[in-house]
DSSP file (Angstrom, degrees, kcal/mol; ACC not computed):
  #  RESIDUE AA STRUCTURE BP1 BP2  ACC     N-H-->O    O-->H-N    N-H-->O    O-->H-N    TCO  KAPPA ALPHA  PHI   PSI    X-CA   Y-CA   Z-CA
    1    1 A M     >        0   0    0      0, 0.0     4,-2.0     0, 0.0     5,-0.2   0.000 360.0 360.0 360.0 -38.6    0.0    0.0    0.0
    2    2 A L  H  >  +     0   0    0      1,-0.2     4,-2.5     2,-0.2     5,-0.2   0.875 360.0  53.2 -68.1 -35.6    2.8    2.4    0.8
    3    3 A V  H  > S+     0   0    0      1,-0.2     4,-2.5     2,-0.2    -1,-0.2   0.901 108.2  50.8 -64.6 -42.2    4.5    1.6   -2.5
    4    4 A G  H  > S+     0   0    0      2,-0.2     4,-2.4     1,-0.2    -2,-0.2   0.899 110.8  47.8 -63.1 -41.9    1.2    2.5   -4.3
    5    5 A I  H  X S+     0   0    0     -4,-2.0     4,-2.4     2,-0.2    -2,-0.2   0.925 113.0  48.9 -62.2 -44.8    0.9    5.8   -2.4
    6    6 A L  H  X S+     0   0    0     -4,-2.5     4,-2.3     1,-0.2    -2,-0.2   0.905 111.2  49.8 -63.3 -40.5    4.5    6.6   -3.2
    7    7 A F  H  X S+     0   0    0     -4,-2.5     4,-2.5     1,-0.2    -2,-0.2   0.938 112.5  46.6 -62.1 -48.8    4.0    5.7   -6.9
    8    8 A I  H  X S+     0   0    0     -4,-2.4     4,-2.4     1,-0.2    -2,-0.2   0.883 111.6  52.3 -63.8 -39.7    0.9    7.9   -7.2
    9    9 A W  H  X S+     0   0    0     -4,-2.4     4,-2.3     2,-0.2    -1,-0.2   0.918 112.5  44.7 -59.3 -46.7    2.7   10.8   -5.4
   10   10 A L  H  X S+     0   0    0     -4,-2.3     4,-2.4     2,-0.2    -2,-0.2   0.878 112.2  51.4 -71.3 -38.9    5.6   10.6   -7.9
   11   11 A V  H  X S+     0   0    0     -4,-2.5     4,-2.3     2,-0.2    -1,-0.2   0.878 111.0  49.5 -64.6 -38.9    3.3   10.3  -10.9
   12   12 A T  H  X S+     0   0    0     -4,-2.4     4,-2.6     2,-0.2    -2,-0.2   0.922 110.7  49.6 -65.7 -43.2    1.4   13.4   -9.6
   13   13 A A  H  X S+     0   0    0     -4,-2.3     4,-2.1     2,-0.2    -2,-0.2   0.899 110.6  50.1 -61.2 -40.0    4.7   15.3   -9.3
   14   14 A F  H  X S+     0   0    0     -4,-2.4     4,-2.3     2,-0.2    -1,-0.2   0.926 111.0  49.6 -63.1 -43.8    5.7   14.2  -12.8
   15   15 A G  H  X S+     0   0    0     -4,-2.3     4,-2.1     1,-0.2    -2,-0.2   0.891 110.7  49.3 -59.4 -42.3    2.3   15.5  -14.0
   16   16 A L  H  X S+     0   0    0     -4,-2.6     4,-2.5     2,-0.2    -1,-0.2   0.865 108.6  54.0 -67.0 -35.5    2.8   18.8  -12.2
   17   17 A W  H  X S+     0   0    0     -4,-2.1     4,-1.2     2,-0.2    -2,-0.2   0.934 108.7  47.8 -61.5 -46.0    6.2   19.1  -13.7
   18   18 A I  H  X S+     0   0    0     -4,-2.3     4,-1.6     1,-0.2     3,-0.3   0.898 110.4  53.9 -61.1 -40.7    4.8   18.6  -17.3
   19   19 A V  H  X S+     0   0    0     -4,-2.1     4,-2.8     1,-0.2     3,-0.4   0.915 104.1  53.8 -62.0 -43.4    2.1   21.3  -16.4
   20   20 A T  H  < S+     0   0    0     -4,-2.5    -1,-0.2     1,-0.2    -2,-0.2   0.794 110.1  50.0 -61.5 -27.5    4.8   23.8  -15.4
   21   21 A L  H  < S+     0   0    0     -4,-1.2    -1,-0.2    -3,-0.3    -2,-0.2   0.833 122.8  26.7 -77.3 -34.2    6.4   23.2  -18.8
   22   22 A V  H  < S+     0   0    0     -4,-1.6    -2,-0.2    -3,-0.4    -3,-0.2   0.623 106.5  72.8-111.3 -16.9    3.3   23.7  -20.9
   23   23 A V  S >< S-     0   0    0     -4,-2.8     3,-1.6    -5,-0.2     2,-0.1  -0.879  71.2-140.9-108.4 113.6    1.0   26.0  -18.9
   24   24 A P  T 3  S+     0   0    0      0, 0.0    72,-0.1     0, 0.0     3,-0.1  -0.468  89.6  35.2 -65.5 138.4    1.9   29.6  -18.7
   25   25 A G  T 3  S+     0   0    0      1,-0.2    64,-3.2    -2,-0.1     2,-0.5   0.304  95.1  95.0 101.3 -11.6    1.1   30.9  -15.2
   26   26 A V  E <   +A   88   0A   0     -3,-1.6     2,-0.3    62,-0.2    62,-0.2  -0.957  52.0 164.2-115.0 116.1    2.0   27.7  -13.3
   27   27 A T  E     -A   87   0A   0     60,-2.1    60,-2.9    -2,-0.5     2,-0.4  -0.950  26.6-161.1-132.8 148.2    5.6   27.6  -12.0
   28   28 A A  E     -A   86   0A   0     -2,-0.3    58,-0.2    58,-0.2    57,-0.1  -0.999   9.3-155.9-128.7 128.5    7.7   25.7   -9.5
   29   29 A R  S    S+     0   0    0     56,-3.1     2,-0.3    -2,-0.4    57,-0.1   0.799  74.0   2.2 -74.2 -27.9   10.9   27.2   -8.2
   30   30 A S  S  > S-     0   0    0     55,-0.4     4,-1.6     1,-0.1     5,-0.1  -0.952  72.0-104.5-151.3 168.0   12.5   23.8   -7.3
   31   31 A T  H  > S+     0   0    0     -2,-0.3     4,-2.7     1,-0.2     5,-0.2   0.881 119.4  56.9 -64.5 -36.5   12.1   20.1   -7.4
   32   32 A G  H  > S+     0   0    0      1,-0.2     4,-2.5     2,-0.2    -1,-0.2   0.925 106.5  47.4 -57.5 -47.3   11.4   20.2   -3.7
   33   33 A S  H  > S+     0   0    0      2,-0.2     4,-2.0     1,-0.2    -1,-0.2   0.814 111.7  52.3 -68.3 -27.4    8.5   22.6   -4.1
   34   34 A L  H  X S+     0   0    0     -4,-1.6     4,-2.2     2,-0.2    -2,-0.2   0.910 111.4  45.7 -67.5 -46.0    7.2   20.4   -6.9
   35   35 A L  H  X S+     0   0    0     -4,-2.7     4,-1.7     2,-0.2    -2,-0.2   0.876 113.7  49.3 -67.8 -36.7    7.3   17.4   -4.7
   36   36 A L  H  X S+     0   0    0     -4,-2.5     4,-2.8     2,-0.2     5,-0.2   0.905 109.2  52.9 -65.2 -42.9    5.6   19.3   -1.9
   37   37 A A  H  X S+     0   0    0     -4,-2.0     4,-3.1     1,-0.2    -2,-0.2   0.890 107.4  51.4 -60.6 -40.9    2.9   20.5   -4.2
   38   38 A A  H  X S+     0   0    0     -4,-2.2     4,-1.9     2,-0.2    -1,-0.2   0.894 111.6  48.3 -62.8 -38.7    2.2   16.9   -5.3
   39   39 A L  H  X S+     0   0    0     -4,-1.7     4,-1.8     2,-0.2    -2,-0.2   0.931 113.9  45.1 -64.6 -46.6    1.9   15.9   -1.6
   40   40 A V  H  X S+     0   0    0     -4,-2.8     4,-3.1     1,-0.2     5,-0.2   0.914 111.5  52.8 -66.0 -42.2   -0.4   18.9   -0.8
   41   41 A L  H  X S+     0   0    0     -4,-3.1     4,-2.7     1,-0.2    -1,-0.2   0.900 108.1  51.5 -59.9 -38.3   -2.5   18.3   -3.9
   42   42 A G  H  X S+     0   0    0     -4,-1.9     4,-1.4    -5,-0.2    -1,-0.2   0.887 112.4  45.7 -64.3 -37.4   -2.9   14.7   -2.9
   43   43 A L  H  X S+     0   0    0     -4,-1.8     4,-2.2     2,-0.2     5,-0.5   0.895 113.0  49.9 -69.8 -42.5   -4.1   15.8    0.6
   44   44 A V  H  X>S+     0   0    0     -4,-3.1     5,-2.3     1,-0.2     4,-1.8   0.926 111.7  48.8 -63.3 -42.5   -6.4   18.4   -0.9
   45   45 A N  H  <5S+     0   0    0     -4,-2.7    -1,-0.2    -5,-0.2    -2,-0.2   0.824 114.2  47.1 -67.7 -29.6   -7.9   15.8   -3.3
   46   46 A A  H  <5S+     0   0    0     -4,-1.4    -1,-0.2    -5,-0.2    -2,-0.2   0.831 128.6  18.9 -79.6 -30.7   -8.4   13.4   -0.4
   47   47 A F  H  <5S+     0   0    0     -4,-2.2     4,-0.4    -5,-0.1    -3,-0.2   0.809 131.9  30.1-111.8 -41.5  -10.0   15.8    2.1
   48   48 A I  T >X5S+     0   0    0     -4,-1.8     4,-1.9    -5,-0.5     3,-0.5   0.867 108.0  63.2 -87.8 -43.9  -11.4   18.8    0.3
   49   49 A R  H 3><S+     0   0    0     -5,-2.3     4,-2.7     1,-0.2     5,-0.2   0.860  98.2  55.2 -59.0 -39.8  -12.3   17.6   -3.1
   50   50 A P  H 3> S+     0   0    0      0, 0.0     4,-1.9     0, 0.0    -1,-0.2   0.876 108.7  49.2 -64.5 -31.9  -15.0   15.1   -1.9
   51   51 A L  H <> S+     0   0    0     -3,-0.5     4,-2.4    -4,-0.4    -2,-0.2   0.881 111.1  49.4 -69.4 -38.0  -16.8   17.9   -0.1
   52   52 A L  H  X S+     0   0    0     -4,-1.9     4,-2.1     2,-0.2    -1,-0.2   0.894 109.6  52.1 -64.0 -40.4  -16.6   20.1   -3.2
   53   53 A W  H  < S+     0   0    0     -4,-2.7     4,-0.3     2,-0.2    -2,-0.2   0.921 111.9  46.8 -61.1 -43.0  -18.0   17.2   -5.2
   54   54 A L  H >< S+     0   0    0     -4,-1.9     3,-0.9     1,-0.2    -2,-0.2   0.925 113.4  47.3 -63.9 -47.2  -20.9   16.9   -2.8
   55   55 A L  H 3< S+     0   0    0     -4,-2.4    -1,-0.2     1,-0.2    -2,-0.2   0.831 120.8  36.9 -65.1 -33.4  -21.6   20.6   -2.7
   56   56 A T  T 3X S+     0   0    0     -4,-2.1     4,-2.8    -5,-0.2    -1,-0.2   0.238  79.3 115.4-105.6  14.4  -21.5   20.9   -6.5
   57   57 A L  H <> S+     0   0    0     -3,-0.9     4,-2.5    -4,-0.3     5,-0.2   0.879  76.6  51.1 -55.2 -45.3  -23.1   17.6   -7.5
   58   58 A P  H  > S+     0   0    0      0, 0.0     4,-2.5     0, 0.0    -1,-0.2   0.932 113.2  46.2 -59.1 -44.3  -26.3   19.3   -9.1
   59   59 A L  H  > S+     0   0    0      1,-0.2     4,-1.6     2,-0.2    -2,-0.2   0.904 111.3  51.2 -63.1 -42.6  -24.0   21.5  -11.1
   60   60 A T  H  <>S+     0   0    0     -4,-2.8     5,-3.3     1,-0.2     7,-0.3   0.879 111.6  48.4 -63.7 -38.5  -21.8   18.6  -12.1
   61   61 A V  H ><5S+     0   0    0     -4,-2.5     3,-1.6    -5,-0.2    -2,-0.2   0.929 110.1  50.8 -65.4 -45.0  -24.8   16.6  -13.2
   62   62 A L  H 3<5S+     0   0    0     -4,-2.5    -2,-0.2     1,-0.3    -1,-0.2   0.787 112.9  46.0 -64.5 -27.6  -26.3   19.5  -15.2
   63   63 A T  T ><5S-     0   0    0     -4,-1.6     3,-1.7    -5,-0.2    -1,-0.3   0.217 114.8-115.9 -98.7  13.8  -22.9   20.0  -17.0
   64   64 A F  T < 5S-     0   0    0     -3,-1.6    -3,-0.2     1,-0.3    -2,-0.1   0.842  76.2 -49.1  56.2  35.3  -22.6   16.2  -17.7
   65   65 A G  T > <S+     0   0    0     -5,-3.3     3,-1.4    -6,-0.2     4,-0.4   0.339 111.5 115.4  91.7  -7.3  -19.5   16.1  -15.5
   66   66 A L  T X>  +     0   0    0     -3,-1.7     3,-1.4    -6,-0.3     4,-0.6   0.792  65.3  68.7 -66.3 -27.4  -17.6   19.0  -17.1
   67   67 A F  H 3> S+     0   0    0     -7,-0.3     4,-2.0     1,-0.3     3,-0.4   0.716  82.2  76.6 -65.2 -17.5  -17.8   21.0  -13.8
   68   68 A A  H <> S+     0   0    0     -3,-1.4     4,-2.8     1,-0.2    -1,-0.3   0.861  87.3  59.2 -58.5 -33.6  -15.4   18.4  -12.4
   69   69 A L  H <> S+     0   0    0     -3,-1.4     4,-2.2    -4,-0.4    -1,-0.2   0.894 104.4  49.9 -61.4 -39.4  -12.7   20.3  -14.4
   70   70 A V  H  X S+     0   0    0     -4,-0.6     4,-2.6    -3,-0.4    -2,-0.2   0.918 110.2  50.5 -63.3 -43.9  -13.6   23.4  -12.4
   71   71 A I  H  X S+     0   0    0     -4,-2.0     4,-2.2     1,-0.2    -2,-0.2   0.922 111.5  47.3 -59.6 -43.5  -13.3   21.4   -9.2
   72   72 A N  H  X S+     0   0    0     -4,-2.8     4,-1.9     1,-0.2    -1,-0.2   0.887 111.4  51.2 -66.0 -37.2   -9.9   20.1  -10.2
   73   73 A A  H  X S+     0   0    0     -4,-2.2     4,-2.5     1,-0.2    -1,-0.2   0.900 108.6  52.1 -64.8 -40.3   -8.8   23.6  -11.2
   74   74 A F  H  X S+     0   0    0     -4,-2.6     4,-2.7     1,-0.2    -2,-0.2   0.902 108.0  50.7 -65.6 -40.0   -9.9   24.9   -7.8
   75   75 A T  H  X S+     0   0    0     -4,-2.2     4,-2.1     2,-0.2    -1,-0.2   0.875 111.6  48.1 -65.5 -34.9   -7.9   22.2   -6.0
   76   76 A L  H  X S+     0   0    0     -4,-1.9     4,-2.2     2,-0.2    -2,-0.2   0.885 111.3  50.7 -68.5 -37.9   -4.8   23.1   -8.1
   77   77 A W  H  X S+     0   0    0     -4,-2.5     4,-1.6     2,-0.2    -2,-0.2   0.925 110.3  48.7 -64.8 -44.9   -5.4   26.8   -7.3
   78   78 A I  H  X S+     0   0    0     -4,-2.7     4,-1.7     1,-0.2    -2,-0.2   0.913 109.9  52.9 -59.6 -44.5   -5.6   26.0   -3.5
   79   79 A T  H  X S+     0   0    0     -4,-2.1     4,-1.9     1,-0.2    -2,-0.2   0.908 107.6  51.9 -58.5 -41.6   -2.4   23.9   -3.8
   80   80 A G  H  < S+     0   0    0     -4,-2.2     6,-0.3     1,-0.2    -1,-0.2   0.840 109.1  49.6 -62.6 -34.4   -0.7   26.9   -5.3
   81   81 A A  H  < S+     0   0    0     -4,-1.6    -1,-0.2     1,-0.2    -2,-0.2   0.768 115.0  44.8 -76.9 -25.2   -1.8   29.2   -2.6
   82   82 A M  H  < S+     0   0    0     -4,-1.7     2,-0.6    -3,-0.2    -2,-0.2   0.772 101.5  69.1 -89.4 -26.7   -0.6   26.7    0.1
   83   83 A V  S >< S-     0   0    0     -4,-1.9     3,-1.5     3,-0.3     2,-0.3  -0.841  74.0-139.4-105.9 118.5    2.8   25.7   -1.2
   84   84 A K  T 3  S+     0   0    0     -2,-0.6     3,-0.1     1,-0.2   -47,-0.1  -0.567  92.8  26.3 -70.1 132.1    5.7   28.3   -1.2
   85   85 A G  T 3  S+     0   0    0     -2,-0.3   -56,-3.1     1,-0.1     2,-0.5   0.341 103.5  88.4  96.1  -8.0    7.6   27.9   -4.4
   86   86 A F  E <   -A   28   0A   0     -3,-1.5     2,-0.4    -6,-0.3    -3,-0.3  -0.976  61.2-172.8-124.5 115.0    4.7   26.5   -6.5
   87   87 A E  E     -A   27   0A   0    -60,-2.9   -60,-2.1    -2,-0.5     2,-0.6  -0.922  24.5-173.1-118.9 130.4    2.6   29.2   -8.0
   88   88 A V  E     -A   26   0A   0     -2,-0.4   -62,-0.2   -62,-0.2     6,-0.1  -0.936  17.9-159.9-113.4 103.4   -0.6   29.2   -9.9
   89   89 A R        -     0   0    0    -64,-3.2     2,-0.3    -2,-0.6    -1,-0.1   0.860  61.7 -12.8 -62.2 -43.0   -1.0   32.8  -11.1
   90   90 A D  S  > S-     0   0    0    -65,-0.1     4,-2.0     1,-0.1     5,-0.1  -0.918  71.3 -95.3-150.4 175.9   -4.8   32.8  -11.8
   91   91 A F  H  > S+     0   0    0     -2,-0.3     4,-2.6     1,-0.2     5,-0.2   0.821 118.9  59.7 -70.9 -27.3   -7.8   30.6  -12.2
   92   92 A A  H  > S+     0   0    0      2,-0.2     4,-2.5     1,-0.2    -1,-0.2   0.931 106.7  48.0 -63.9 -42.9   -7.5   30.5  -15.9
   93   93 A S  H  > S+     0   0    0      1,-0.2     4,-2.6     2,-0.2    -2,-0.2   0.908 111.6  50.8 -61.0 -41.0   -4.0   29.0  -15.5
   94   94 A A  H  X S+     0   0    0     -4,-2.0     4,-2.4     2,-0.2    -2,-0.2   0.889 109.3  50.3 -65.3 -36.9   -5.5   26.5  -13.0
   95   95 A L  H  X S+     0   0    0     -4,-2.6     4,-2.1     2,-0.2    -2,-0.2   0.925 112.6  45.8 -66.6 -43.2   -8.2   25.6  -15.4
   96   96 A L  H  X S+     0   0    0     -4,-2.5     4,-2.3     2,-0.2    -2,-0.2   0.886 112.4  52.4 -63.9 -38.1   -5.7   24.9  -18.2
   97   97 A A  H  X S+     0   0    0     -4,-2.6     4,-2.9     2,-0.2    -2,-0.2   0.902 107.4  51.6 -63.2 -42.0   -3.5   23.0  -15.7
   98   98 A A  H  X S+     0   0    0     -4,-2.4     4,-2.2     1,-0.2    -1,-0.2   0.887 109.8  49.7 -64.3 -39.2   -6.4   20.9  -14.7
   99   99 A L  H  X S+     0   0    0     -4,-2.1     4,-2.4     2,-0.2    -1,-0.2   0.917 111.5  48.3 -63.7 -42.7   -7.2   20.1  -18.3
  100  100 A V  H  X S+     0   0    0     -4,-2.3     4,-2.7     1,-0.2    -2,-0.2   0.928 111.8  49.7 -63.3 -44.9   -3.6   19.2  -19.0
  101  101 A M  H  X S+     0   0    0     -4,-2.9     4,-2.5     2,-0.2    -1,-0.2   0.878 109.7  51.9 -61.7 -38.6   -3.5   17.0  -15.9
  102  102 A A  H  X S+     0   0    0     -4,-2.2     4,-2.5     2,-0.2    -1,-0.2   0.927 111.5  46.5 -61.9 -45.5   -6.7   15.2  -17.0
  103  103 A L  H  X S+     0   0    0     -4,-2.4     4,-2.6     2,-0.2    -2,-0.2   0.883 111.6  51.2 -66.8 -37.2   -5.2   14.5  -20.4
  104  104 A L  H  X S+     0   0    0     -4,-2.7     4,-2.9     2,-0.2    -1,-0.2   0.915 109.9  50.4 -60.9 -44.0   -2.0   13.3  -18.9
  105  105 A G  H  X S+     0   0    0     -4,-2.5     4,-2.2     2,-0.2    -2,-0.2   0.906 111.9  47.5 -60.2 -42.7   -4.1   11.0  -16.6
  106  106 A L  H  X S+     0   0    0     -4,-2.5     4,-2.5     2,-0.2    -2,-0.2   0.923 112.7  48.2 -63.0 -45.2   -5.9    9.7  -19.7
  107  107 A A  H  X S+     0   0    0     -4,-2.6     4,-2.6     1,-0.2    -2,-0.2   0.915 112.0  49.9 -63.9 -42.7   -2.8    9.1  -21.6
  108  108 A G  H  X S+     0   0    0     -4,-2.9     4,-2.5     2,-0.2    -1,-0.2   0.894 111.1  49.3 -59.5 -41.2   -1.2    7.3  -18.6
  109  109 A F  H  X S+     0   0    0     -4,-2.2     4,-2.5     2,-0.2    -2,-0.2   0.920 112.0  47.5 -66.3 -44.2   -4.2    5.1  -18.3
  110  110 A I  H  X S+     0   0    0     -4,-2.5     4,-2.6     2,-0.2    -2,-0.2   0.916 113.3  49.2 -61.6 -42.8   -4.2    4.2  -22.0
  111  111 A L  H  X S+     0   0    0     -4,-2.6     4,-2.7     2,-0.2    -2,-0.2   0.912 112.2  47.1 -65.2 -42.2   -0.5    3.5  -21.8
  112  112 A L  H  X S+     0   0    0     -4,-2.5     4,-2.1     2,-0.2    -2,-0.2   0.884 111.5  52.5 -69.1 -37.6   -0.8    1.3  -18.8
  113  113 A Q  H  <>S+     0   0    0     -4,-2.5     5,-2.8     2,-0.2     6,-0.4   0.930 112.3  45.3 -56.7 -49.3   -3.8   -0.5  -20.4
  114  114 A W  H ><5S+     0   0    0     -4,-2.6     3,-1.2     3,-0.2    -2,-0.2   0.911 113.2  49.0 -63.8 -44.3   -1.7   -1.1  -23.5
  115  115 A L  H 3<5S+     0   0    0     -4,-2.7    -1,-0.2     1,-0.3    -2,-0.2   0.849 114.2  45.4 -65.8 -34.1    1.4   -2.3  -21.4
  116  116 A M  T ><5S-     0   0    0     -4,-2.1     3,-0.8    -5,-0.2    -1,-0.3   0.348 112.6-120.6 -92.7   8.8   -0.7   -4.6  -19.3
  117  117 A M  T < 5S-     0   0    0     -3,-1.2    -3,-0.2     1,-0.2    -4,-0.1   0.896  76.3 -43.1  54.2  45.8   -2.5   -6.0  -22.5
  118  118 A G  T 3 <S+     0   0    0     -5,-2.8    -1,-0.2    -6,-0.1    -4,-0.1   0.529 108.8 118.7  86.6   6.0   -5.9   -5.0  -21.2
  119  119 A E    <   +     0   0    0     -3,-0.8    12,-1.6    -6,-0.4     2,-0.5   0.180  46.1  99.2 -91.3  17.7   -5.5   -6.1  -17.6
  120  120 A V  E     -b  131   0B   0     10,-0.2     2,-0.5    -7,-0.1    12,-0.2  -0.904  52.6-170.0-107.1 130.5   -6.0   -2.7  -16.1
  121  121 A H  E     -b  132   0B   0     10,-1.9    12,-1.3    -2,-0.5     2,-0.8  -0.986  17.9-139.9-127.2 124.7   -9.5   -2.0  -14.7
  122  122 A W  S    S-     0   0    0     -2,-0.5    10,-0.1     1,-0.2     3,-0.1  -0.765  83.6 -32.5 -86.6 108.3  -10.5    1.5  -13.6
  123  123 A M  S    S+     0   0    0     -2,-0.8     2,-0.4     1,-0.1    -1,-0.2   0.842 116.7 113.1  50.3  40.1  -12.6    1.1  -10.4
  124  124 A Y        -     0   0    0     -3,-0.4     2,-0.5     0, 0.0    -1,-0.1  -0.929  51.7-160.8-146.3 115.1  -13.9   -2.2  -11.7
  125  125 A M        +     0   0    0     -2,-0.4    -3,-0.0     1,-0.1     7,-0.0  -0.861  14.7 171.4-101.1 127.1  -13.1   -5.6  -10.2
  126  126 A T        -     0   0    0     -2,-0.5    -1,-0.1     2,-0.3     3,-0.1   0.521  51.5-113.5-108.4 -11.6  -13.5   -8.7  -12.4
  127  127 A G  S    S+     0   0    0      1,-0.4     2,-0.2     3,-0.0    -2,-0.1   0.264  82.4 115.2  93.1 -13.3  -12.0  -11.2  -10.3
  128  128 A R  S    S-     0   0    0      1,-0.1    -1,-0.4     0, 0.0    -2,-0.3  -0.514  77.5 -95.4 -87.4 158.8   -9.1  -11.7  -12.8
  129  129 A Q  S    S+     0   0    0     -2,-0.2     2,-0.3    -3,-0.1    -1,-0.1  -0.481  72.8 104.0 -71.4 144.7   -5.5  -10.9  -11.9
  130  130 A G  S    S-     0   0    0     -2,-0.1     2,-0.6    -3,-0.0   -10,-0.2  -0.977  72.6 -57.9 171.3-170.2   -4.5   -7.4  -13.0
  131  131 A V  E     -b  120   0B   0    -12,-1.6   -10,-1.9    -2,-0.3     2,-0.6  -0.891  43.2-162.0-102.5 123.8   -3.7   -3.9  -11.9
  132  132 A Y  E      b  121   0B   0     -2,-0.6   -10,-0.2   -12,-0.2   -12,-0.1  -0.934 360.0 360.0-111.0 122.0   -6.6   -2.1  -10.1
  133  133 A L              0   0    0    -12,-1.3   -11,-0.1    -2,-0.6    -1,-0.1   0.379 360.0 360.0 -92.6 360.0   -6.4    1.7   -9.9
């Protein structure tokens, strides 16, 4: 379990690093601030994001889930406010960063699916051996 948490943390840090390269307005001063931002983002996603999902559920349903991107942008924006050395300049930058993170997550899932020859199941247990995210 600890290895899984460490892996997710490092993948999140890698995703944030890619975001700092392609999204203007999102910067990290050092590798340490990037790693800390990944940790804080994980904690924000674990504790604050579920509450945001619950409070905005009607809006998320009305937008067919697209409002989830706004929630993800808000969590990135909060992370930028909390971590010294990791800056999210404005909400537009956070929104673009959330979109890039979502696309990176999708690409990573597709790559993992391909590498595992179809044995990766997203929140779906079939009873077969495989990798469960």
